[in-house]
C-alpha distance (Angstrom), angle and dihedral (degrees) to the residues before:
residue distance angle dihedral
X1 . . .
X2 3.82 . .
X3 3.77 120.7 .
X4 3.80 97.0 -102.7
X5 3.78 91.7 53.0
X6 3.81 92.0 40.7
X7 3.80 90.2 49.3
X8 3.81 92.3 49.9
X9 3.78 90.6 45.8
X10 3.79 91.3 50.5
X11 3.80 93.3 49.6
X12 3.80 90.9 47.5
X13 3.79 93.2 50.9
X14 3.78 91.2 47.1
X15 3.79 92.2 52.5
X16 3.77 91.3 46.0
X17 3.77 89.4 50.9
X18 3.78 89.9 62.8
X19 3.80 90.3 73.0
X20 3.81 115.3 91.0
X21 3.77 92.6 -142.1
X22 3.79 90.5 53.6
X23 3.78 89.6 50.1
X24 3.78 91.2 53.6
X25 3.78 89.6 52.2
X26 3.81 89.4 44.3
X27 3.78 92.3 63.4
X28 3.77 97.4 37.9
X29 3.79 83.7 94.1
X30 3.80 87.6 64.4
X31 3.79 88.5 64.4
X32 3.77 95.5 56.8
X33 3.78 93.8 122.2
X34 3.94 117.5 79.5
X35 37.50 44.6 73.4
X36 3.77 133.5 31.4
X37 3.84 117.8 -118.9
X38 3.79 133.1 -161.6
X39 3.77 130.4 -109.5
X40 3.82 116.0 -55.8
X41 3.80 131.7 174.6
X42 3.79 90.4 -5.6
X43 3.82 94.2 -56.1
X44 3.79 119.2 122.6
X45 3.80 109.5 -144.7
X46 3.77 120.2 -152.4
X47 3.78 133.6 -173.8
X48 3.78 109.3 -113.8
X49 3.75 127.8 -123.9
X50 3.78 85.5 -116.1
X51 3.80 90.5 64.8
X52 3.77 92.2 47.1
X53 3.81 95.4 47.5
X54 3.80 103.6 35.8
X55 3.82 113.5 101.2
X56 3.77 122.0 -122.9
X57 3.81 106.3 -96.9
X58 3.79 90.2 -145.3
X59 3.80 94.4 57.0
X60 3.81 106.5 26.0
X61 3.78 130.6 72.9
X62 3.82 116.5 -123.9
X63 3.78 115.5 -96.9
X64 3.81 106.4 -103.5
X65 3.81 91.3 -152.9
X66 3.79 89.9 55.6
X67 3.78 94.2 54.4
X68 3.80 93.1 88.4
X69 3.80 104.9 20.7
X70 3.76 143.4 -8.1
X71 3.82 116.0 -63.1
X72 3.79 100.2 -93.0
X73 3.80 101.1 -150.1
X74 3.77 107.8 111.4
X75 3.80 94.2 -18.2
X76 3.83 110.4 172.4
X77 3.79 116.3 -111.4
X78 3.80 101.8 -124.5
X79 3.80 116.6 -178.7
X80 3.79 128.9 -102.9
X81 3.80 133.3 13.3
X82 3.81 133.5 -79.1
X83 3.81 119.0 -132.2
X84 3.78 118.2 -163.7
X85 3.77 142.8 168.8
X86 3.77 104.2 -106.3
X87 3.77 122.9 -140.2
X88 3.83 90.2 -113.6
X89 3.82 93.0 61.5
X90 3.81 95.8 -99.0
X91 3.80 129.7 116.8
X92 3.80 113.2 -125.2
X93 3.77 134.8 177.7
X94 3.78 128.2 -157.6
X95 3.77 139.2 177.3
X96 3.80 113.4 -98.8
X97 3.81 89.9 -96.4
X98 3.81 91.1 56.4
X99 3.80 93.8 -106.5
X100 3.82 132.8 120.9
X101 3.83 95.2 38.5
X102 3.82 116.9 -160.3
X103 3.80 124.2 -166.5
X104 3.80 102.0 -140.6
X105 3.81 95.1 -179.3
X106 3.78 132.9 -5.7
X107 3.82 128.8 -166.8
X108 3.77 130.6 -133.7
X109 3.81 104.5 -76.3
X110 3.82 90.0 -130.7
X111 3.74 123.2 -139.6
X112 3.75 140.3 -63.7
X113 3.79 87.7 -105.6
X114 3.79 90.3 67.8
X115 3.81 97.8 -102.6
X116 3.79 112.8 167.0
X117 3.80 105.3 -109.2
X118 3.80 95.7 -165.7
X119 3.77 132.5 -101.2
X120 3.80 142.4 -131.9
X121 3.79 120.9 -140.1
X122 3.85 146.1 162.4
X123 3.84 100.9 39.5
X124 3.83 116.0 -154.8
X125 3.82 118.1 -163.9
X126 3.80 118.4 -137.3
X127 3.83 114.0 -120.7
X128 3.82 91.8 -103.5
X129 3.81 93.6 44.7
X130 3.80 94.6 -122.8
X131 3.82 98.2 111.7
X132 3.78 142.9 21.1
X133 3.77 135.1 -145.8
X134 3.80 113.2 -135.2
X135 3.77 133.7 -171.6
X136 3.79 109.1 -131.5
X137 3.80 126.1 -161.8
X138 3.82 124.1 -169.7
X139 3.76 135.5 169.3
X140 3.80 116.2 -112.9
X141 3.80 129.8 -170.8
X142 3.77 89.2 9.0
X143 3.80 94.6 -75.5
X144 3.82 114.9 34.8
X145 3.80 121.3 88.0
X146 3.80 116.4 -140.6
X147 3.81 123.8 -163.6
X148 3.79 126.6 -156.6
X149 3.79 139.6 165.9
X150 3.81 117.8 -119.8
X151 3.79 136.2 -178.9
X152 3.80 119.8 -133.4
X153 3.78 133.3 -173.7
X154 3.81 112.7 -112.3
X155 3.80 88.2 -132.9
X156 3.79 91.5 64.0
X157 3.80 92.1 -134.5
X158 3.81 96.8 114.0
X159 3.78 134.2 65.3
X160 3.83 109.1 -109.5
X161 3.80 112.4 -103.0
X162 3.80 123.9 -135.2
X163 3.80 113.9 -118.3
X164 3.82 101.3 163.4
X165 3.79 134.0 15.2
X166 3.79 116.4 -160.3
X167 3.78 119.8 -122.0
X168 3.82 113.0 -91.9
X169 3.76 108.5 -98.4
X170 3.82 95.2 29.1
X171 3.77 115.5 121.4
X172 3.79 111.3 -166.8
X173 3.79 131.4 -87.5
X174 3.80 101.0 -87.7
X175 3.78 144.1 -10.5
X176 3.80 106.4 -54.1
X177 3.83 92.0 -1.0
X178 3.83 117.5 102.3
X179 3.83 94.3 174.3
X180 3.75 146.4 -11.9
X181 3.81 111.2 -130.1
X182 3.80 129.8 177.6
X183 3.82 126.4 -179.5
X184 3.78 121.3 -134.0
X185 3.83 109.9 -113.8
X186 3.82 91.4 -105.7
X187 3.85 91.4 48.2
X188 3.81 90.9 -125.5
X189 3.80 96.4 119.1
X190 3.79 143.0 13.8
X191 3.79 129.2 -137.3
X192 3.79 107.1 -146.6
X193 3.79 132.5 -170.0
X194 3.79 110.1 -159.3
X195 3.77 138.3 161.0
X196 3.78 118.3 -95.0
X197 3.76 136.5 -175.1
X198 3.80 91.9 -87.4
X199 3.79 101.7 29.9
X200 3.79 136.5 -69.5
X201 3.79 125.3 -7.3
X202 3.79 134.5 -165.4
X203 3.80 108.6 -141.6
X204 3.80 129.0 -177.4
X205 3.78 110.5 -140.4
X206 3.80 129.6 -169.6
X207 3.84 107.6 -142.4
X208 3.82 89.5 -157.4
X209 3.84 89.4 54.8
X210 3.83 93.2 -129.8
X211 3.80 90.6 124.4
X212 3.79 128.4 43.6
X213 3.82 118.4 -114.7
X214 3.81 110.0 -84.1
X215 3.83 117.2 -149.2
X216 3.80 109.6 -149.5
X217 3.80 111.1 173.5
X218 3.78 138.0 -7.6
X219 3.76 143.4 -173.8
X220 3.79 118.8 51.1
X221 3.80 128.4 50.0
X222 3.80 113.1 -71.4
X223 3.78 137.9 -167.8
X224 3.81 129.4 -159.1
X225 3.82 142.6 -150.6
X226 3.83 129.5 179.2
X227 3.80 124.6 -147.4
X228 3.80 117.6 -121.1
X229 3.82 92.1 -108.7
X230 3.84 92.6 50.1
X231 3.82 90.4 -125.4
X232 3.81 97.3 108.1
X233 3.79 137.6 42.7
X234 3.79 127.5 -167.6
X235 3.82 115.1 -145.4
X236 3.81 118.2 -166.7
X237 3.80 102.8 -161.4
X238 3.79 117.9 175.4
X239 3.80 103.5 -41.8
X240 3.82 95.3 -30.0
X241 3.80 129.4 91.5
X242 3.79 120.2 -150.9
X243 3.79 132.1 -174.0
X244 3.82 117.5 -141.6
X245 3.82 121.9 -163.7
X246 3.82 127.5 -153.5
X247 3.79 130.0 -158.4
X248 3.80 128.2 -130.1
X249 3.81 91.3 -91.5
X250 3.79 91.1 57.1
X251 3.78 97.2 -106.7
X252 3.78 125.5 127.3
X253 3.82 114.6 -94.0
X254 3.79 107.7 -135.7
X255 3.78 120.9 -67.9
X256 3.78 131.9 -25.3
X257 3.79 135.4 -94.8
X258 3.81 124.6 -125.9
X259 3.81 117.0 -126.4
X260 3.80 126.7 -156.7
X261 3.78 130.7 -27.7
X262 3.79 97.6 -63.6
X263 3.80 135.3 -114.1
X264 3.79 140.8 -157.5
X265 3.81 90.2 -159.0
X266 3.80 97.1 91.7
X267 3.79 138.7 32.0
X268 3.80 117.6 -153.4
X269 3.83 126.1 36.6
X270 3.81 120.4 -155.9
X271 3.80 139.7 -149.8
X272 3.79 118.1 -140.3
X273 3.83 114.1 -101.1
X274 3.83 91.2 -103.3
X275 3.80 130.6 16.6
X276 3.77 133.4 21.8
X277 3.82 103.1 -67.0
X278 3.78 120.9 113.1
X279 3.81 139.1 -176.0
X280 3.78 125.9 -133.2
X281 3.82 139.9 147.9
X282 3.78 127.4 -106.8
X283 3.80 127.0 -170.8
X284 3.79 114.3 -127.8
X285 3.80 128.3 166.7
X286 3.78 94.4 -20.8
X287 3.81 92.2 -49.8
X288 3.79 131.5 105.6
X289 3.80 111.0 -128.7
X290 3.81 119.4 -159.3
X291 3.80 102.1 -145.4
X292 3.78 138.6 -170.5
X293 3.82 116.6 -140.8
X294 3.80 136.8 180.0
X295 3.81 129.1 -137.1
X296 3.80 109.4 -106.7
X297 3.80 94.0 8.1
X298 3.79 130.8 103.4
X299 3.81 91.4 -153.5
X300 3.81 117.6 104.7
X301 3.80 133.4 175.0
X302 3.80 128.2 -151.4
X303 3.81 113.7 -127.5
X304 3.80 100.6 178.2
X305 3.77 142.9 -20.2
X306 3.79 137.3 -141.9
X307 3.77 138.2 -173.4
X308 3.79 91.7 -139.4
X309 3.76 140.3 38.4
X310 3.80 123.5 -51.8
X311 3.81 138.8 -151.1
X312 3.80 112.8 -175.2
X313 3.80 143.9 179.0
X314 3.79 131.1 -172.6
X315 3.79 117.7 -128.7
X316 3.82 114.5 -106.3
X317 3.82 90.9 -101.7
X318 3.82 93.0 44.7
X319 3.80 93.5 -124.4
X320 3.81 95.6 113.5
X321 3.76 136.6 33.4
X322 3.79 119.1 -153.8
X323 3.76 122.3 -164.1
X324 3.77 141.9 176.2
X325 3.78 116.8 -133.8
X326 3.78 137.4 173.0
X327 3.75 146.1 146.1
X328 3.81 95.1 -138.8
X329 3.80 112.1 106.7
X330 3.81 93.9 -138.9
X331 3.79 107.6 46.6
X332 3.79 144.1 -0.6
X333 3.80 116.1 -93.3
X334 3.82 107.9 -164.0
X335 3.80 138.3 38.9
X336 3.80 109.6 -151.2
X337 3.82 129.7 -173.4
X338 3.83 120.2 -159.3
X339 3.81 128.0 -171.0
X340 3.83 105.3 -126.8
X341 3.83 92.4 -149.3
X342 3.81 101.4 45.8
X343 3.80 102.2 21.0
X344 3.82 90.9 -129.0
X345 3.81 108.0 162.8
X346 3.79 124.8 -151.4
X347 3.81 125.7 -178.8
X348 3.79 102.7 -140.6
X349 3.82 100.3 -179.4
X350 3.81 136.6 7.6
X351 3.79 115.1 -163.0
X352 3.82 137.9 86.7
X353 3.82 107.0 -58.4
X354 3.78 136.2 175.1
X355 3.82 107.6 -167.9
X356 3.80 145.8 -19.2
X357 3.81 135.3 -151.2
X358 3.82 128.5 -159.6
X359 3.80 116.3 -132.7
X360 3.84 112.8 -119.4
X361 3.82 91.4 -111.1
X362 3.81 91.6 50.9
X363 3.81 94.7 -127.0
X364 3.81 98.1 107.0
X365 3.79 141.9 35.1
X366 3.79 123.7 -149.4
X367 3.81 111.1 -145.3
X368 3.80 130.0 -162.1
X369 3.80 108.3 -155.5
X370 3.78 128.3 178.9
X371 3.77 108.8 -88.4
X372 3.77 120.8 -136.8
X373 3.77 109.4 -82.6
X374 3.79 103.4 43.7
X375 3.79 148.0 -64.8
X376 3.81 97.4 -44.7
X377 3.82 97.8 76.7
X378 3.80 131.4 57.6
X379 3.81 123.5 -148.6
X380 3.81 105.9 -149.0
X381 3.79 122.4 -152.9
X382 3.80 138.9 159.6
X383 3.81 124.6 -135.0
X384 3.81 118.9 -155.5
X385 3.80 105.2 -145.6
X386 3.82 94.6 -154.5
X387 3.80 98.2 50.5
X388 3.84 97.8 25.2
X389 3.79 87.2 -133.7
X390 3.80 116.9 148.5
X391 3.79 119.6 -156.2
X392 3.79 121.7 -162.4
X393 3.82 112.7 -134.1
X394 3.81 100.7 -176.9
X395 3.79 143.4 -89.3
X396 3.79 119.5 -65.8
X397 3.80 124.8 -162.3
X398 3.81 96.6 -157.0
X399 3.77 129.0 -144.4
X400 3.81 114.2 -112.8
X401 3.80 89.9 -103.5
X402 3.81 94.5 49.8
X403 3.80 89.5 46.8
X404 3.82 88.2 53.5
X405 3.81 89.2 51.7
X406 3.81 91.0 52.9
X407 3.80 92.3 47.3
X408 3.82 89.2 56.8
X409 3.80 96.7 28.6
X410 3.81 93.9 139.0
X411 3.82 88.7 63.3
X412 3.81 97.8 38.1
X413 3.81 91.2 50.7
X414 3.84 85.2 72.6
X415 3.81 92.0 59.6
X416 3.81 111.4 17.7
X417 3.81 128.3 51.7
X418 3.80 121.2 -155.3
X419 3.83 90.6 179.4
X420 3.79 123.5 82.1
X421 3.83 111.4 -116.1
X422 3.83 89.7 -111.3
X423 3.85 91.5 55.0
X424 3.81 92.7 -122.2
X425 3.81 102.9 112.7
X426 3.80 145.0 13.2
X427 3.80 131.5 -141.7
X428 3.81 123.4 -136.6
X429 3.81 132.6 177.9
X430 3.77 130.3 -135.4
X431 3.79 129.0 37.1
X432 3.81 130.4 -26.5
X433 3.82 104.7 -157.4
X434 3.77 113.0 -142.4
X435 3.80 95.3 14.7
X436 3.81 123.6 122.2
X437 3.80 108.9 -90.6
X438 3.80 95.6 20.0
X439 3.79 117.5 133.8
X440 3.78 133.4 28.2
X441 3.79 123.2 -63.2
X442 3.78 139.3 161.0
X443 3.81 93.5 -81.5
X444 3.77 97.8 44.9
X445 3.81 119.2 133.6
X446 3.82 95.8 -153.6
X447 3.79 130.3 58.8
X448 3.80 90.0 -148.2
X449 3.82 109.7 67.2
X450 3.79 89.2 -163.5
X451 3.83 97.0 60.0
X452 3.79 108.6 81.4
X453 3.80 138.0 120.5
X454 3.81 112.9 -122.1
X455 3.80 129.4 -167.7
X456 3.82 113.7 -147.5
X457 3.80 117.7 -160.7
X458 3.82 106.7 -130.4
X459 3.81 91.1 -142.7
X460 3.80 90.9 57.4
X461 3.80 90.3 -133.1
X462 3.80 94.0 121.7
X463 3.79 130.5 45.2
X464 3.82 119.2 -111.1
X465 3.80 111.5 -73.1
X466 3.81 121.5 -143.1
X467 3.81 110.1 -138.7
X468 3.80 106.0 170.8
X469 3.79 148.5 -14.5
X470 3.78 106.1 -94.5
X471 3.77 142.7 117.3
X472 3.83 107.2 -144.6
X473 3.79 136.6 14.4
X474 3.79 146.7 115.4
X475 3.79 145.1 -122.2
X476 3.80 119.2 -99.2
X477 3.83 118.4 -107.0
X478 3.81 92.2 -119.5
């Protein structure tokens, strides 16, 4: 979805979220528990082992062993843990094979009369993997839903602590999305987008509670990016980009500095992984220029340009910037990679696409393309940048929350990882038609057959593995 459409969609969802009825519907989800192609643009596409091995859902019975976790025989030992919002309102984490489950936070079970006991959702790992931010929703006064942001230990052995309580009368930032929260790289502060009485707000929150919450800007849709040293934050607000500076104590230093001439044709800016350079988009003469800027410097350098809207991400080493572009008002049409030193431009893929995600080692890109049959399904693949080989991983019918994450992937890539830290697998949420364990059967642990966490082997050698019943989450950083 191009930036203009994504921007309009975001604004519309934010306005809709200001209605109490919409908010009640928003969190109803928290009560859920009682074809191979040829070579194109220099990329060789191969059918994955998952496609070859997965049974036909119309002719095969679901695997009973897969109804609660991934089939354990020979399961690959990918690194890290996966945290997800469970269908019973809890936050859980598991190893990539579905084992060693930890309940990070669990809500009040409610009452026999059907009272909403609360729910936790949208887990955000801290950079060191020791803690998570969680959006919490509870019912107050017997009818009003109240959202807050809490911090929980990844071990699950501590009661989550409140770090921000939303203003009364605020109702989240979008359908199924109470907040957007992103840690600073040193974990000392959190940039939070929350609903307010008159729209959205960006708030700086101290997770240690030494400093009071600091509201920075409100109103229109906004998108955020921290610098590697945690001393600066870029805020793209409307069509303007502003640079915010923080002092050594974590407080905001004075006002903010405007950057560039502004543009509606992108959403999230980004700092390079190390140093003080950053990438943003500026409108100029009817074109969208992808530019490189420096903190404290007026000098900028154009990296690429496009006639349409852009969603970009720097590679983990900062040497390349990849972006989706397209003039179509429904989806992006091209995935382009540009060398940030030489400006060399290479069109990697040309087809309708929704999102992309760099692997942590920078050697691969996971791509969500439009699957045959419409906008409701995502065809996942991985492109190896060295060999230009593309491997199909399967079709995912995403949950509403995971679809939202893909729509705004360039922002969520700052806070949520779908890649394992060893760059060997990705996690997706929803259904995987035709995969072992997909669908509802007598042993299922979720009433919604479309709300599961799936691990997809980036080599395509193994079929998708179901590791838990949940609708949104992320892989740990280590």
